[in-house]
NUGU-70072 format. One record per residue (C-alpha): x negated, y negated, z negated; residue number from 1. Coordinates in pm, 1 decimal, m for minus. Layout:
N
+----------+----------+----------+-----+
:       xx :       yy :       zz : num :
+----------+----------+----------+-----+
:        X :        Y :        Z : NUM :
...
+----------+----------+----------+-----+
***
This chain:
217
+----------+----------+----------+-----+
:       xx :       yy :       zz : num :
+----------+----------+----------+-----+
:   2932.4 :     42.7 :  m6442.9 :   1 :
:   2777.8 :    161.1 :  m6052.2 :   2 :
:   2952.9 :    420.8 :  m5921.9 :   3 :
:   2745.0 :    695.0 :  m5904.8 :   4 :
:   2705.8 :    861.4 :  m5574.6 :   5 :
:   2539.1 :   1175.0 :  m5567.9 :   6 :
:   2190.0 :   1092.9 :  m5525.1 :   7 :
:   1816.1 :    967.8 :  m5644.0 :   8 :
:   1489.0 :    997.0 :  m5583.9 :   9 :
:   1077.8 :    870.2 :  m5630.1 :  10 :
:    828.2 :   1017.6 :  m5387.9 :  11 :
:    593.9 :   1187.6 :  m5705.1 :  12 :
:    284.6 :   1049.4 :  m5520.8 :  13 :
:     12.6 :   1251.7 :  m5657.0 :  14 :
:   m356.3 :   1268.3 :  m5525.2 :  15 :
:   m468.6 :   1605.9 :  m5409.3 :  16 :
:   m761.0 :   1757.0 :  m5611.1 :  17 :
:  m1107.0 :   1775.1 :  m5522.6 :  18 :
:  m1342.3 :   2050.0 :  m5773.6 :  19 :
:  m1729.2 :   2035.1 :  m5825.8 :  20 :
:  m1938.8 :   2230.9 :  m5996.0 :  21 :
:  m1975.3 :   2095.0 :  m6381.5 :  22 :
:  m2293.6 :   1896.6 :  m6470.4 :  23 :
:  m2276.0 :   2163.2 :  m6812.8 :  24 :
:  m2180.9 :   2463.5 :  m6637.4 :  25 :
:  m2532.2 :   2604.9 :  m6564.4 :  26 :
:  m2458.9 :   2945.6 :  m6641.5 :  27 :
:  m2100.6 :   3122.6 :  m6527.2 :  28 :
:  m2059.9 :   3196.1 :  m6903.0 :  29 :
:  m2071.3 :   2862.6 :  m6941.2 :  30 :
:  m1637.5 :   2670.7 :  m7071.0 :  31 :
:  m1483.5 :   2324.5 :  m6996.7 :  32 :
:  m1537.9 :   2039.4 :  m7244.3 :  33 :
:  m1345.8 :   1953.9 :  m7538.3 :  34 :
:  m1009.7 :   1850.1 :  m7407.7 :  35 :
:   m660.2 :   1951.2 :  m7392.2 :  36 :
:   m641.0 :   2329.9 :  m7266.8 :  37 :
:   m377.4 :   2472.9 :  m7093.2 :  38 :
:   m412.6 :   2851.9 :  m6983.1 :  39 :
:   m214.2 :   2985.5 :  m6675.4 :  40 :
:    m26.5 :   3289.0 :  m6933.4 :  41 :
:    100.9 :   2931.1 :  m7127.2 :  42 :
:    193.5 :   2763.7 :  m6792.9 :  43 :
:    452.4 :   2555.4 :  m6729.5 :  44 :
:    410.8 :   2367.8 :  m7062.4 :  45 :
:    412.3 :   2021.8 :  m7098.9 :  46 :
:    126.7 :   1865.6 :  m7319.6 :  47 :
:     12.9 :   1444.7 :  m7428.1 :  48 :
:   m331.8 :   1321.3 :  m7279.4 :  49 :
:   m481.5 :    958.5 :  m7245.1 :  50 :
:   m383.1 :    758.7 :  m6963.1 :  51 :
:   m620.3 :    534.7 :  m6895.9 :  52 :
:   m440.2 :    289.5 :  m6765.5 :  53 :
:   m293.3 :    161.6 :  m7067.0 :  54 :
:   m547.8 :    434.4 :  m7308.2 :  55 :
:   m212.5 :    563.5 :  m7505.5 :  56 :
:   m150.3 :    955.2 :  m7465.6 :  57 :
:    155.3 :   1043.8 :  m7217.5 :  58 :
:    330.8 :   1349.6 :  m7158.4 :  59 :
:    244.0 :   1583.0 :  m6859.7 :  60 :
:    352.7 :   1915.8 :  m6753.5 :  61 :
:     38.3 :   2142.4 :  m6647.8 :  62 :
:    151.0 :   2447.7 :  m6451.2 :  63 :
:    m79.0 :   2759.3 :  m6288.7 :  64 :
:    104.1 :   2988.9 :  m6016.0 :  65 :
:   m222.5 :   3162.3 :  m5919.6 :  66 :
:   m485.2 :   2949.8 :  m5691.3 :  67 :
:   m231.9 :   2631.3 :  m5795.4 :  68 :
:   m242.1 :   2351.5 :  m6017.0 :  69 :
:      9.1 :   2072.7 :  m6024.4 :  70 :
:     m6.2 :   1811.3 :  m6331.5 :  71 :
:    259.2 :   1584.1 :  m6311.5 :  72 :
:    539.5 :   1346.2 :  m6542.6 :  73 :
:    766.8 :   1525.7 :  m6660.7 :  74 :
:   1134.9 :   1495.1 :  m6522.2 :  75 :
:   1338.2 :   1201.7 :  m6636.9 :  76 :
:    982.9 :    989.5 :  m6706.5 :  77 :
:   1001.5 :    646.0 :  m6601.8 :  78 :
:    624.8 :    739.1 :  m6468.1 :  79 :
:    491.3 :    895.5 :  m6228.1 :  80 :
:     91.3 :   1033.4 :  m6198.1 :  81 :
:   m157.2 :    922.2 :  m5907.4 :  82 :
:   m470.9 :   1107.1 :  m6086.6 :  83 :
:   m564.2 :   1280.5 :  m6353.2 :  84 :
:   m966.8 :   1458.8 :  m6484.6 :  85 :
:  m1001.6 :   1810.5 :  m6591.3 :  86 :
:  m1187.2 :   2078.6 :  m6567.7 :  87 :
:  m1095.5 :   2473.3 :  m6447.4 :  88 :
:  m1236.7 :   2780.1 :  m6464.1 :  89 :
:  m1094.4 :   3064.8 :  m6194.9 :  90 :
:  m1310.0 :   3366.9 :  m6460.5 :  91 :
:  m1573.8 :   3383.4 :  m6702.0 :  92 :
:  m1819.9 :   3491.6 :  m6379.5 :  93 :
:  m1767.5 :   3162.4 :  m6255.6 :  94 :
:  m1878.4 :   2848.0 :  m6315.5 :  95 :
:  m1615.5 :   2563.9 :  m6503.8 :  96 :
:  m1497.2 :   2389.6 :  m6216.4 :  97 :
:  m1478.4 :   1961.1 :  m6276.3 :  98 :
:  m1214.2 :   1781.0 :  m6100.6 :  99 :
:   m980.9 :   1482.3 :  m6019.5 : 100 :
:   m622.2 :   1485.2 :  m5884.4 : 101 :
:   m303.2 :   1602.5 :  m6001.2 : 102 :
:   m278.4 :   1914.6 :  m5751.6 : 103 :
:   m585.7 :   2118.7 :  m5663.9 : 104 :
:   m548.5 :   2474.5 :  m5484.2 : 105 :
:   m847.4 :   2741.8 :  m5594.5 : 106 :
:  m1123.1 :   2838.9 :  m5327.7 : 107 :
:  m1346.6 :   3018.4 :  m5548.6 : 108 :
:  m1374.1 :   3330.4 :  m5389.9 : 109 :
:  m1441.5 :   3715.2 :  m5497.4 : 110 :
:  m1601.4 :   3921.3 :  m5300.4 : 111 :
:  m1378.6 :   4055.1 :  m5083.1 : 112 :
:  m1354.5 :   3689.6 :  m5000.7 : 113 :
:  m1004.0 :   3648.6 :  m5167.7 : 114 :
:   m939.8 :   3311.8 :  m5315.0 : 115 :
:   m918.7 :   3361.3 :  m5685.5 : 116 :
:   m626.6 :   3285.3 :  m5969.3 : 117 :
:   m727.0 :   3006.5 :  m6177.1 : 118 :
:   m727.9 :   3110.7 :  m6584.9 : 119 :
:   m739.4 :   2810.9 :  m6752.5 : 120 :
:   m753.8 :   2396.1 :  m6721.8 : 121 :
:   m885.9 :   2186.8 :  m6955.8 : 122 :
:   m737.0 :   1853.8 :  m6945.5 : 123 :
:   m912.7 :   1485.6 :  m7006.7 : 124 :
:   m623.1 :   1224.0 :  m6894.8 : 125 :
:   m434.9 :   1098.0 :  m6648.8 : 126 :
:   m354.4 :    773.7 :  m6503.4 : 127 :
:     35.9 :    678.0 :  m6426.5 : 128 :
:    205.4 :    388.7 :  m6202.2 : 129 :
:    538.5 :    308.0 :  m6282.8 : 130 :
:    808.6 :    567.9 :  m6050.3 : 131 :
:    917.9 :    429.0 :  m5711.3 : 132 :
:   1271.9 :    301.3 :  m5756.0 : 133 :
:   1496.6 :    403.6 :  m5453.5 : 134 :
:   1773.6 :    182.9 :  m5404.2 : 135 :
:   2072.2 :    152.3 :  m5132.5 : 136 :
:   2198.0 :   m161.3 :  m4946.4 : 137 :
:   2558.4 :    m48.0 :  m5006.4 : 138 :
:   2712.1 :   m267.2 :  m5337.7 : 139 :
:   2777.9 :    m67.1 :  m5598.2 : 140 :
:   2572.8 :    319.8 :  m5497.6 : 141 :
:   2332.6 :    404.8 :  m5796.3 : 142 :
:   1977.2 :    332.6 :  m5792.7 : 143 :
:   1766.2 :    613.1 :  m5825.9 : 144 :
:   1432.1 :    791.9 :  m5895.6 : 145 :
:   1205.4 :   1135.8 :  m5782.8 : 146 :
:   1163.8 :   1236.4 :  m6155.9 : 147 :
:    947.1 :   1592.6 :  m6031.8 : 148 :
:    783.3 :   1708.0 :  m5685.1 : 149 :
:   1042.4 :   1674.5 :  m5353.9 : 150 :
:   1182.3 :   2021.8 :  m5336.6 : 151 :
:   1232.2 :   2172.2 :  m5655.5 : 152 :
:   1590.5 :   2152.7 :  m5810.2 : 153 :
:   1748.0 :   1849.3 :  m6018.2 : 154 :
:   1430.7 :   1569.9 :  m5990.8 : 155 :
:   1689.7 :   1308.5 :  m5972.9 : 156 :
:   1759.5 :   1012.0 :  m6204.1 : 157 :
:   2029.1 :    813.1 :  m6169.1 : 158 :
:   2002.6 :    469.0 :  m6309.3 : 159 :
:   2349.5 :    276.2 :  m6378.4 : 160 :
:   2196.1 :    m43.7 :  m6179.8 : 161 :
:   2248.8 :   m112.6 :  m5769.5 : 162 :
:   1954.1 :   m397.9 :  m5746.2 : 163 :
:   1636.9 :   m208.9 :  m5753.6 : 164 :
:   1528.8 :   m197.8 :  m6082.0 : 165 :
:   1575.8 :    137.0 :  m6232.0 : 166 :
:   1717.2 :     13.0 :  m6534.9 : 167 :
:   2013.5 :     82.1 :  m6792.1 : 168 :
:   1969.8 :    414.5 :  m6931.1 : 169 :
:   1908.6 :    710.0 :  m6672.2 : 170 :
:   2096.2 :   1092.5 :  m6605.1 : 171 :
:   1853.8 :   1354.7 :  m6503.4 : 172 :
:   1925.3 :   1651.3 :  m6273.2 : 173 :
:   2219.7 :   1607.9 :  m6136.9 : 174 :
:   2098.7 :   1561.5 :  m5787.5 : 175 :
:   1833.6 :   1790.7 :  m5555.7 : 176 :
:   1629.1 :   1546.7 :  m5308.7 : 177 :
:   1494.0 :   1846.2 :  m5036.5 : 178 :
:   1229.0 :   1732.4 :  m4710.7 : 179 :
:   1339.3 :   1832.6 :  m4401.0 : 180 :
:   1299.8 :   1783.4 :  m3991.3 : 181 :
:   1668.1 :   1819.4 :  m3986.2 : 182 :
:   2019.0 :   1856.9 :  m4169.9 : 183 :
:   1989.8 :   2243.0 :  m4097.7 : 184 :
:   1604.1 :   2308.9 :  m4188.1 : 185 :
:   1655.2 :   2069.9 :  m4479.9 : 186 :
:   1986.0 :   2257.4 :  m4612.9 : 187 :
:   1784.2 :   2625.1 :  m4566.9 : 188 :
:   1584.9 :   2406.2 :  m4888.5 : 189 :
:   1905.0 :   2393.5 :  m5069.4 : 190 :
:   1979.9 :   2678.9 :  m5057.1 : 191 :
:   1698.4 :   2841.4 :  m5107.2 : 192 :
:   1671.0 :   2640.7 :  m5462.3 : 193 :
:   1993.3 :   2672.9 :  m5542.5 : 194 :
:   2105.3 :   2328.9 :  m5566.1 : 195 :
:   2476.9 :   2339.5 :  m5403.5 : 196 :
:   2616.3 :   2014.8 :  m5558.5 : 197 :
:   2810.9 :   1812.0 :  m5257.6 : 198 :
:   2653.0 :   2023.6 :  m4927.3 : 199 :
:   2311.4 :   1879.6 :  m4800.0 : 200 :
:   2363.9 :   1467.0 :  m4729.7 : 201 :
:   2075.3 :   1358.6 :  m4544.2 : 202 :
:   1940.5 :   1004.0 :  m4762.2 : 203 :
:   1973.8 :    739.7 :  m4510.3 : 204 :
:   2347.9 :    822.7 :  m4491.1 : 205 :
:   2443.8 :    593.9 :  m4788.5 : 206 :
:   2166.9 :    313.8 :  m4703.5 : 207 :
:   1903.8 :    411.7 :  m4895.1 : 208 :
:   1515.2 :    325.8 :  m4833.9 : 209 :
:   1403.5 :    623.2 :  m4814.5 : 210 :
:   1255.1 :    803.0 :  m4567.0 : 211 :
:   1409.1 :    957.3 :  m4277.5 : 212 :
:   1379.9 :   1293.3 :  m4353.9 : 213 :
:   1462.4 :   1335.3 :  m4706.0 : 214 :
:   1880.8 :   1512.2 :  m4806.1 : 215 :
:   2065.4 :   1524.6 :  m5094.3 : 216 :
:   2208.3 :   1860.1 :  m5223.5 : 217 :
+----------+----------+----------+-----+
***
């Protein structure tokens, strides 16, 4: 059994979203084509969509917060999202926008030049990739992946391996990984998230092959 030191990480590398007016959206009253529809009122929610890399369904978490959209793999998943294809509407009077990427921020302005909140998104498909496995050069220190975006509470999954394979089960939600310019900045993020397992420690302290500005808490 590999010693489970308080750590875990995998940068969820999502593509920044790009959106253009949908071809089918001539009138502003037009709606997005058929797909997996998620309204802002139902967010965040886990839905199943087609993975273009395997042509099989996979679960993804869709989150709409005001003007922002994020599509991520569920916490603890053995995969991360490399891309996503979707359509969204920001209001009943706006044309649908077709887009790609795992994150997007509304650029549609109202008459007061304020960005409009996203009303709903229809997800067509996603493209997955194997989650990056982080390991330490210290024998007996557990492998880990980042199973949710950085600076998210309990975003790690620890494994019973120490060879960089991230295999043999996995325990989620034990630790949080944050990013900061220094220990004080990282600690402030940890406190804001409500994470304080054993204090804030830079990952390189445990000889992990992770960015030097990543910290555990």
